[in-house]
MIDOLO-829136 format. One record per residue: x, y, z of N, C-alpha, C, O, CB in turn. Coordinates in steps of 0.1 Angstrom, whole numbers, padded with zeros to 4 digits, always signed. Glycine has a CB too. Layout:
XYZXYZXYZXYZXYZ...
# end
This chain:
+0061-0230-0234+0058-0216-0235+0049-0214-0247+0051-0219-0258+0071-0208-0237+0038-0206-0244+0028-0203-0255+0034-0193-0265+0043-0185-0261+0015-0197-0249+0030-0193-0277+0034-0184-0287+0028-0170-0285+0016-0169-0282+0031-0189-0301+0037-0160-0286+0032-0146-0283+0029-0139-0296+0035-0142-0307+0043-0138-0275+0020-0130-0296+0017-0122-0308+0028-0112-0310+0036-0109-0301+0003-0114-0306+0030-0107-0322+0040-0097-0325+0038-0085-0316+0027-0081-0313+0040-0093-0340+0049-0079-0312+0049-0067-0304+0053-0054-0312+0060-0055-0322+0059-0068-0292+0048-0043-0307+0051-0030-0314+0052-0019-0303+0047-0021-0292+0041-0027-0325+0058-0008-0307+0059+0003-0298+0059+0016-0307+0066+0016-0317+0073+0003-0289+0051+0026-0303+0050+0038-0310+0059+0049-0305+0059+0052-0293+0035+0043-0311+0067+0055-0314+0076+0066-0310+0069+0079-0314+0060+0080-0323+0089+0065-0316+0074+0090-0308+0069+0103-0311+0073+0108-0325+0065+0114-0332+0074+0114-0300+0085+0104-0329+0091+0107-0342+0095+0094-0348+0096+0084-0342+0102+0118-0341+0098+0095-0361+0103+0082-0368+0117+0079-0362+0125+0087-0358+0104+0084-0383+0120+0066-0363+0132+0060-0358+0142+0059-0369+0139+0054-0380+0130+0047-0351+0155+0064-0367+0165+0063-0377+0176+0053-0372+0182+0046-0380+0171+0076-0380+0178+0052-0359+0189+0044-0353+0184+0035-0343+0175+0039-0335+0200+0053-0348+0189+0023-0342+0185+0013-0333+0197+0004-0330+0204+0000-0339+0173+0005-0337+0199+0000-0317+0209-0010-0314+0205-0018-0302+0198-0013-0293+0223-0003-0312+0210-0030-0301+0208-0039-0289+0217-0034-0278+0228-0030-0281+0210-0054-0293+0213-0036-0266+0221-0033-0254+0227-0046-0249+0221-0053-0241+0213-0025-0242+0238-0050-0255+0243-0063-0253+0250-0064-0239+0252-0075-0234+0254-0067-0264+0253-0053-0233+0258-0053-0219+0248-0057-0208+0252-0059-0197+0264-0040-0216+0236-0057-0212+0225-0061-0202+0222-0076-0203+0216-0080-0213+0212-0052-0204+0227-0083-0194+0226-0098-0194+0213-0103-0188+0209-0114-0189+0237-0105-0187+0205-0094-0181+0193-0098-0174+0180-0095-0182+0171-0102-0181+0192-0090-0161+0181-0085-0191+0169-0081-0199+0172-0080-0214+0183-0078-0218+0163-0068-0194+0161-0081-0222+0163-0079-0236+0160-0064-0239+0148-0060-0239+0153-0088-0245+0170-0056-0240+0169-0041-0241+0175-0037-0254+0184-0043-0259+0174-0034-0229+0170-0026-0259+0176-0019-0270+0173-0004-0270+0164+0000-0263+0171-0025-0283+0182+0003-0277+0181+0018-0278+0175+0021-0292+0179+0015-0302+0194+0024-0275+0166+0031-0292+0162+0037-0305+0163+0052-0304+0160+0058-0294+0147+0033-0308+0168+0058-0315+0170+0072-0316+0161+0078-0327+0158+0072-0337+0184+0076-0320+0155+0090-0324+0145+0095-0333+0151+0106-0342+0162+0111-0340+0134+0101-0325+0143+0108-0353+0147+0118-0363+0134+0127-0365+0125+0122-0371+0151+0112-0376+0135+0139-0360+0123+0148-0362+0122+0153-0376+0132+0154-0383+0123+0159-0352+0110+0156-0380+0107+0162-0393+0112+0176-0393+0109+0184-0383+0092+0161-0397+0120+0180-0403+0125+0194-0404+0114+0204-0404+0103+0202-0410+0134+0196-0416+0115+0215-0396+0105+0226-0396+0095+0224-0385+0086+0232-0384+0099+0227-0409+0095+0213-0378+0085+0210-0367+0092+0210-0354+0087+0203-0345+0078+0196-0370+0103+0217-0353+0110+0217-0340+0105+0227-0330+0104+0239-0333+0125+0219-0343+0101+0222-0318+0097+0231-0308+0110+0236-0300+0110+0248-0295+0088+0224-0298+0120+0228-0300+0132+0232-0293+0144+0224-0299+0142+0216-0307+0131+0230-0277+0156+0228-0294+0168+0220-0299+0168+0206-0294+0174+0197-0301+0181+0228-0294+0161+0203-0283+0161+0189-0278+0148+0182-0282+0141+0177-0273+0162+0189-0263+0144+0183-0295+0132+0177-0299+0133+0162-0302+0122+0155-0302+0128+0184-0312+0145+0157-0303+0146+0142-0305+0150+0136-0292+0153+0142-0282+0157+0140-0316+0149+0123-0292+0153+0115-0280+0159+0102-0283+0157+0097-0295+0141+0114-0271+0165+0096-0273+0169+0082-0274+0161+0075-0263+0161+0079-0251+0185+0080-0271+0155+0064-0267+0146+0057-0257+0152+0043-0255+0157+0036-0264+0132+0055-0262+0153+0040-0242+0157+0026-0238+0145+0018-0236+0137+0020-0227+0165+0027-0224+0143+0008-0245+0132-0001-0246+0135-0014-0241+0147-0019-0242+0126-0001-0260+0126-0021-0235+0127-0035-0229+0116-0044-0234+0105-0040-0234+0128-0035-0214+0120-0055-0239+0110-0065-0243+0107-0074-0231+0116-0081-0226+0115-0074-0255+0095-0074-0226+0091-0083-0215+0086-0096-0220+0076-0098-0226+0079-0076-0207+0095-0106-0219+0092-0120-0224+0079-0126-0219+0072-0133-0226+0104-0129-0222+0076-0123-0206+0064-0130-0200+0051-0125-0206+0041-0132-0206+0065-0128-0185+0051-0112-0210+0038-0106-0215+0039-0103-0230+0028-0101-0236+0035-0094-0208+0051-0103-0236+0052-0099-0250+0051-0085-0253+0050-0081-0264+0042-0107-0258+0052-0076-0242+0051-0062-0244+0065-0055-0246+0075-0061-0241+0044-0056-0232+0065-0044-0253+0077-0036-0254+0074-0024-0245+0064-0016-0246+0080-0031-0269+0083-0022-0235+0081-0011-0225+0093-0001-0226+0104-0005-0229+0081-0017-0211+0090+0011-0223+0100+0022-0223+0105+0024-0209+0097+0028-0200+0094+0035-0229+0118+0020-0207+0124+0022-0193+0129+0036-0191+0129+0040-0179+0135+0012-0192+0133+0043-0201+0139+0056-0199+0139+0064-0213+0141+0058-0223+0153+0055-0194+0138+0077-0212+0139+0086-0223+0149+0096-0221+0149+0103-0210+0125+0093-0226+0159+0097-0230+0170+0107-0229+0167+0118-0239+0167+0114-0251+0184+0100-0231+0165+0130-0235+0164+0141-0245+0177+0142-0253+0188+0140-0247+0161+0155-0238+0176+0144-0266+0188+0144-0274+0188+0156-0284+0178+0160-0290+0189+0131-0282+0199+0162-0285+0201+0174-0294+0203+0168-0308+0211+0159-0310+0213+0182-0289+0197+0174-0318+0199+0170-0332+0192+0157-0336+0187+0150-0327+0213+0170-0335+0193+0154-0348+0187+0142-0354+0197+0130-0351+0208+0131-0356+0184+0143-0369+0192+0120-0345+0201+0109-0341+0203+0100-0354+0193+0095-0360+0194+0100-0330+0216+0099-0358+0219+0091-0370+0224+0077-0367+0221+0068-0375+0230+0099-0378+0231+0075-0356+0236+0062-0352+0237+0061-0337+0239+0070-0330+0250+0060-0359+0236+0048-0333+0237+0045-0318+0246+0033-0317+0247+0024-0325+0223+0043-0312+0253+0032-0306+0262+0021-0303+0262+0019-0287+0265+0029-0280+0276+0022-0308+0258+0008-0283+0258+0005-0268+0271-0002-0264+0277-0010-0272+0246-0004-0264+0276+0002-0252+0288-0004-0247+0286-0018-0243+0277-0021-0235+0293+0004-0235+0294-0028-0248+0291-0042-0245+0295-0045-0230+0291-0056-0225+0299-0051-0254+0304-0037-0224+0308-0040-0211+0300-0033-0200+0300-0038-0188+0323-0036-0209+0293-0022-0203+0286-0014-0193+0272-0010-0199+0271-0002-0208+0293-0002-0189+0261-0016-0194+0248-0014-0200+0243+0000-0198+0233+0004-0205+0238-0023-0193+0250+0008-0190+0245+0022-0188+0252+0032-0197+0249+0044-0196+0248+0026-0173+0261+0028-0206+0269+0036-0215+0265+0034-0229+0265+0022-0234+0284+0035-0212+0262+0045-0237+0261+0044-0251+0266+0056-0258+0268+0066-0251+0246+0041-0255+0269+0055-0271+0273+0066-0279+0264+0069-0290+0257+0060-0295+0288+0064-0284+0263+0082-0294+0254+0085-0305+0261+0094-0315+0271+0102-0311+0241+0092-0300+0257+0094-0327+0262+0103-0337+0250+0110-0342+0239+0104-0344+0269+0095-0349+0251+0124-0343+0239+0131-0346+0242+0143-0355+0254+0147-0356+0232+0136-0334+0232+0149-0361+0234+0161-0369+0229+0173-0362+0219+0173-0355+0226+0159-0383+0236+0184-0364+0232+0197-0358+0231+0207-0369+0241+0209-0377+0243+0201-0347+0220+0214-0370+0218+0224-0381+0210+0217-0392+0205+0206-0391+0232+0229-0386+0210+0224-0404+0202+0219-0415+0209+0223-0428+0217+0232-0429+0188+0225-0415+0206+0215-0438+0212+0217-0451+0227+0218-0452+0233+0209-0446+0206+0230-0457+0232+0227-0459+0247+0229-0461+0254+0232-0448+0266+0230-0446+0250+0239-0471+0246+0238-0438+0252+0241-0425+0252+0230-0415+0256+0232-0403+0245+0253-0419+0247+0218-0419+0246+0207-0410+0260+0202-0406+0269+0200-0414+0238+0195-0416+0262+0200-0393+0275+0195-0387+0272+0182-0381+0262+0180-0374+0281+0206-0377+0282+0173-0382+0281+0160-0375+0287+0161-0362+0298+0167-0360+0289+0149-0384+0281+0155-0352+0285+0155-0338+0284+0141-0332+0277+0133-0338+0277+0166-0330+0291+0139-0321+0290+0126-0314+0290+0129-0299+0296+0139-0295+0302+0117-0318+0284+0120-0292+0284+0122-0277+0283+0108-0271+0278+0098-0277+0272+0130-0272+0288+0107-0258+0288+0095-0251+0281+0097-0238+0279+0089-0230+0303+0089-0248
# end
């Protein structure tokens, strides 16, 4: 196998959370969650969680799916038994009014 050049992928906002999708035995996939800059929100669903896949044959990082997400994504965890399930921890609100939330 020939050596591949480093791969990269550009997100719309900066990434705060990332995890491997260990339940997917066929592909090298991982989830990344974004953190929008405060004051630049167009809507409550300004952040997202993206399901990315590394294509070993080409060395590319590809986006398989984008999930709109409420609030700033703080943490992600993929289910090891089911590749279609993940949980997130996120912030809702700003400053002293910020509340921690979670979803599956």
